[in-house]
N, C-alpha and C positions, 0 to 999 in steps of 0.2 A: 289421414291416416287411412292405411289400407285394412281390408277385412282382417280380423284376428281369427285364426282357427286353430281349434284345439286338435292334439293328436288324437284320432280315432280308434287306437288300440290295436292288438294284434288280431283280434277276432275281425274287425272291420277290413282290415288289411287283407286278411284270407278271402273275404267276400269278394273284395276289389280283384283280386287275383283270380278268382272263378269267374267273374264277369269279363275280364279281359279274355281268359281262355275260351270264353263262350262266344268272344267278338261282339259282346255287347256295348253298347255306346256308353261313354262316361256318363252323360246325363241320366240314361236309362238305370245305370246301376246306382248311382248316388240318390237317389229318390229317398224321401224321408221314412221309407219304411223298411230299411234293412235290418234284419234279424240280427242281434248280437249273441254272444255265448249265453247270456242269462236267460235268453227266451224273450226278453222285451225287444223294444223297437228303439230306434235312434230318432229322436226329434231334431229338427232344422229349426233354428230361432234366429230370427233377423232382427236386431235391435239398435238403438241408439248408443253411443258411446260415453253417456253421462255416467258420473261416478257411481250412482246407486245400481246402474246396470252392470258394471263391472264388479261391483260387490256381488251380484247375483251369480255372475258367471264364475267367480271364486268357489262360492260356497255349493253349488249345484251337485257336483260329483260326489262330495262326501255326504252330503244330506238330503239328497233327492234320489240320485242314480242309485247309491248303496241300499236305499230304502225299497226303490220299486223296480230296479233292475232297468229302468229307463234310461238310455244314453241322451244327453243333450248336447247338440254341435251347435255352437253359437258363431254367427257372424255379425262383428260389431262394427258399425261405420259412423262417421260423423252425421250430424243431424240432417242435413240437405241429401246426403248420399242416401242415407238409410230411407229418407221418405220416398225418394225416385225409385230405389230398387223394390221396397215393398209395393208401391204402386204398380210398377211393372210385373210383378209376380202374382200379385191378388187379382188385377184387372182381366190377366190372361187366364187365371185360375189354372196356372202351371202347376201348381202344388210342390214346388221345389221345397218352399218354406212351410211348415206347419204353423208356426205362430209369429207373428210381427208385433213390434212395438209401434202403436199408433196413437192417435190423441182424440180428444174430443173434437177437433176438427173434422177429421176424416170419417169418423163412426157414420153420421148421417147419409153420407153419399155412398161410402161402401156398404151400407147396409141395404140402401135401395136398389143398388146393383148387384145384390144378391152374392158379394164376396166373402161374406163372414158367416160364420155359424152362431145363431143365437145361444147366449149363455146362461139366461134367467133359469130356463128349466133345468138345467144341470146345477146351478147353484142351489135350486130349491132342493134339489135332491141330496144335496151334500149339506145337511144341517149344521156341520161344524164350521162351514164356511162363514156364515153369518151375513146374509148379503145385506141386512138391515142395519148393520153397523157400519156400512159405507157412508160417508157423509152425503147428504141429499143433494147438494149443488153438484157434486162429483158424480154420484149415480144418475141423476137426471140428465148430466151433459153426455153420457155414454149411452143414453136411452134413445132409440129411433122413433120417428113418427107412428111406427105400428105397435109402439108399446114393448117392445123387446129390447134387452140389453145386449149389446153386441161385443162388448170389450170389459175387461175388468181391471180396475185401476191399480198400477204398481205403485205410483205416488201421485199425490195430488200437490197443485201449487198455486199461489197467487203471485204477487209482486211487492216488494218492499224496498226501501232505501237501507242498504248497509253502509256503515261508517265506522271509522277509526275513532274510538273515544279518547284514545290518548291523544292523537294527533289534534283533536279539537281542543282539548284541554289545554294543550301546551301553547296553542295560538290564542287561547282566552275565548273561544267560540262555544256557543250552546246550540245543539240541535233543537229545533221547535218541535213540540209535539205532533203537530201536523203541518209539515213544512209544504210551503207553496214550491214550485219549479224555480222562481227567481229567487228566493231565499237560497235554495240548494246551489244555483249559479254563482251566489255571491260567496258562500261559504267554500265552493270550489276553487274559487279565484284565490282566496285566502289560504287555501292549504296546499296550492302549488310550491313545491320545493319546501315543505314543512319538515321532510328530510331529504337529504340528497338522492335525487331521481326520481322523487316522488311526485305524481301528476293528481290533480284535484278529484277526478270523478273517471269511472269507467262506464261507457255505454256501448251496447252493440252496434257496429259499424259496418260488419260484414253482410254481403248482400245475402237476401233470403227472406221468404215471407215469415218463417219461424225463427229467423234471426233478427236482423236490424228492423224489419217491418213490425215486429211484435212491440218491443218497449216504444218505438216512435208512435205506432198507433195510439198508445195509451196517452202519449203527451198530445197528440192530436185530439184525441177525445175530450180532455180536460181543459184545452185551449179553445174549445168550442167548435171544432172542425169535425169533418166525417168523411168518409170515401163516397158514399152516396146519400142522397136524400132520400125521403121515405117513398118517393114517385120515380126513384131510379134516375136522378141527375147526378153526373159525376161531379164530385166537388174540391179536386185535387189542386185545382189552382184559385181556390176561393181564399179570402183574406185570412180566416183563421187557420186553415191547413197550411197555408204559406208563412203564418207567422209561427206556427208551431214548429215547422220544418226549419224555418231559419234559426229558431232558438236552439233545437237539437244539434244542428250541424255547427252552429256557432260555439256552443258548449263545449263539443269534442274537439272542433279544431283549437280552441284556444286553452283549454283545460283539461282535455281527455288524453286517454292512453296512448303510449306510442303506437304507431301501426293501426290508428283506430279504423280506417276503412276495411281492414281485413279482420277485425276482432270481433269475434262471436262471444256465445256463453262461454265455451271452455276457455277462451283466451283471458277473458275478464276475471274469471275465476282463478286462474292461474295468476294474473297480476295481482288480485286482491290478497291471496294466500300468500304470495311473496313480497308482500309490502310495497308493491310498485305504485298502488293507488290508494287514495284516502278514503274515498267513497264509491260505491256501485249500485246502480237501480238495476235490479233483476229479479228472477225468480226466488220465491221464498225457499225453494228447495237447496239453494246454495248454501243456506245457513249451516246446514249439518256438516258437510265436508269441511267447510271453514270452522267450525267449532269442534272438530275431531281432535283427539287427543296428541296427534302427530301434525297438527296444523300450527304454523309460526303465529297466526294471529289469534289462536283459539283464547277467548277471554277478553280480547280487545276491542270487540265489535259491539256496535249499539245497533238497534233496528228501529226504523221510523216506518210509518204508512207511506204508501206510494205517493209521491208529491202531486199537488193538484192546482188548479188554477180558477176555473169556474165551476168544477164539480166538487161534490162532497168527498168522494172517493175516486180511485182511479185505477185500483189493482186489477189485473187480469184473472181469469179462472182457467185452469188448465190442467191436464193428467195426461201422462205418459202412461198407456194402458197396454195390456196384452190382449191381443184379438186371435181367433184361431180361423185360419183360410177355410173356407167351405169345400175347396177340394182337397184338403187333407185327407188321407187315407187312414189316419190314426186319430180320429175324433176323441177316443177315450183317454189314450195317453196324452194327449195335447191338453184336455182338460185338467187331468191330474197335475200336471206341470203348472199351467196358469193357476188353478185354485191353490196349489202350494205356495207359489211365487207371491200371490197377491193376498196371503191369508195373515190372519192375526199371529200365528205360530211362526211364519218367516219373519215379520217383524221382531218378534221375540228372539229369534235366532240371529238376525243381523246385531240386534242391540247387544246380546251376549257375547258373540265372536267378534264384533267390531268396533262396539261401543255404540250407544242407543243414538248418539248425534248423526250417525251414519245411517240409522233404519231408514227406510223408505216409507217416510210418514205422510201426513197431509191428506189421508183419505179415509180414515177410520175414527169414528168418534172415541172408541175405546183407547185409542193411542194416546190421546190429549189427557185422559184421566189416568194413565199408567204412570204410577210413581217413579219408576225407573227412567222412563222417557222424561217426564217432567223434571227430574233431577238433572239429566244429562243434557236437556235442551232448555234449561230455563230462560237462557237468554234470548231465546226466539219462538217459544212454543205458543205462547199467547198471541204474539205478533202475527204469527202465521195463521193461527185459528181465526183470529179477527180478519184477517185479509182475505181469507177464503170466503167467509160467511158473509162480508159486505161487498163482494164482487156482485157486478149486475150485468150479466151477460145480454139480458134483453133490453136494458136501459142504461148503456155506458157512458152516454154524452149528454148534451144539452138539448138534443132535437131527436124526433122519432126516428129509428132506422128500418131499413126494409129487410133485413135478416140479422138473425141474433150473432153476437160475437164481440168480445171486447178489444182483444189485440189482433183479431182477424175478423172477416167478414164472412159470414157462414154460408158462401156459395162455393161450388167447386172449382169455379175460375179464378178465385182469389189466389190459389197457390201459385200460378203462372203470374198473374197480374201483380201480387205482392212481391214477388221475386224481380219481375222485371223493374217496377216502381225503385225497389230497395237498391237495384244497381245503379240506377241513375242518381240516387241521393248518396249512393256510397261515393260515386264519382265527385259529387259535389263536396264530399268530406275530404276525400283526396287532393281536392283543388283542382280537379280537371273539367269543372263545368260549375256554373252558379246554381243557386237553388232554384231561382227563377226559371231557367232553362230546363232543369231536370224535371220540376214540375209541370212546365208547359208540355214536355213530351208525354210524361206520365198522363196528364189529363187526357191526351188522345187515346191512351191505351184504355183508361177506365171507361171513357166515353163509349168506345165500341162493346165492351162488356155490358154497359148499363143499356145499351140500345136493343139487347137480347131479352132483357127483362121488361122494358118498358112498353114493349109491344102489346 
């Protein structure tokens, strides 16, 4: 998917014409601070193309710009593309984008490199924002070592198993209250062909540290594996890591979605919504779109905790959050947008306009006690809250870890390492190599990263 760009209006076209007349470069003209005819500014926002973000794009002009005079120009990209683009712009402090959607993985590194504006003082100066209402696990994940908060959560998530209750019932199957992965694999095999064209389960197979590497790592954790030991020994070819990866790849190859090697979050969401798969292990945030009024599977789904093997829980902890680039020349306007988009009032707006199941929840305690949200999200609200509260980013497996993280390793090098490793494993899903060969090559990559920390 290419960048989605909103028309910028007659006023901004007049500004562009003046720039051209003055022989200014396009880059110099298109900066985030171009004045519009309301006296406000245009903010440039770069964000991921997940459904809740697309809803934000739709609601902004009428409900934010109309009230503030601040125009917002969105560039919306797939997950891997948006990460690369934000990293390039924020690391260079180019200031092309005022705001970016980043996660709790990036915040510690971006903050340490001074690419972000601290937001805790701004939140404290905005009493209506109610920072204390943000769930503690989410708030802590966006707080850097210096004690400052550098991003505000747009939505929070863990992971769980989504399944078609009607298909299980038709096959005489019952989902265990706390399923193991081997139980899930057995159910997936029995659900293949439950209806013409239906596959047993969807799992991400698309390369990317934030794509396939995320759910796979939770499987590795609960099977007893780890990317690195506490003393920085790479473990990708260890028996437990190998067993978990063999299991994941075999499950996809035998009972997974079609085109699994290129299927990520968006593809699995579409497959689940369109009834092409019977189960899906992924983000708790997916339940909202799946239970929306216009979803073909609304009311047909059940939700179970993330499957386990050797651990009591295995769900991840993640938040897509909005951060302000330190180089932005419009800090005040940027905070006004961030505080609006991540506020209680925006959740209420989204709930009213789009239906509460599509509100960007999972970040505020008040949401889980809101009667309207609980009514619309009765199928998954408690399962989501339980998954978030039980996530263990500092202790996700059976052995001590050298860095925090459940579905990632909290070091800057993991974005490149996780992507390279996932490319190898995706090739195994596609049948281009064996798991053993994929992990042999991946072990060499991980060992080089480990060596920089073990010294």
